[in-house]
N, C-alpha and C positions, 0 to 999 in steps of 0.2 A: 845209202849205207844198207848193207845186207844185215838182215836179223838173224839171231841165233836159230830161231826155227827154220829158216830157209837153209842155213849153213848145215844144220843137222840132217835136214831132208835130203839136201844134195850130196852129202857125205855118204848117205845110204842109198844113193840112186833111186830115191822114191819120187813120185810125182804128186803135184798138188792134188789131183784128182784122187789118188790113192789115201792121201792124208785127210781130205775132206770126207770121203766116204767113211773112213774110221771114225772121225769125229761127228759124223752124222750131219753135216752142213754142206752148203754149196761150195763148188770150186772157187766161185767169185768171191765168197766171203772169206774163204781160206787165203785167197791171194791178196785181199785187202789187209788181212792180218800181217803177211810177210812184207807188205810194202808200208806198213805203219800207217794205214789209212783209217784203220779201225782198231780199237783196243780189244784185246782177246779176253773173254770172260774167264774168270777164275777157274770155273769148272773146266774149261777147255784147256787152260794152262796146266792144270793138275794132270789131266789126261795125257797131254803131250809130254810132261815130265815123266810120267809112269812109262809112257812108250819108249822115250829115248833113254831111260834109266838115269835120269839126271834130276835136279832140283828145279822148282819154279823159280828161285833166285837166280840160278844160272840162265835160265830163259829170259829173264827181265834185267839181266846185266847187274844185279847187286852182288854177284860174285863171279870169280873166274874159274872156280873149282867145278869142274864137270861132274865128279862123283856125287851121287845122290847122299843126303844126310842119313846116318844110320838111324833105324827105327828104334823107338824105345821098347825095352822088354815089358810085357804086360803081368 
């Protein structure tokens, strides 16, 4: 089964290497996240959600709504 992070990466024609550099991790570690061989730390999920302009809930299949949540006014 493909993961959402893989689908999003492929949709933007990005490589695992480019995403791993953005996240400051090895390409092997990133590939394990895409293959569901390793859980993604919340900090990296948050960075990916911001990068793809979506929500962590979308990345982990808690919603099918790709649009991010609106940010509260301060």
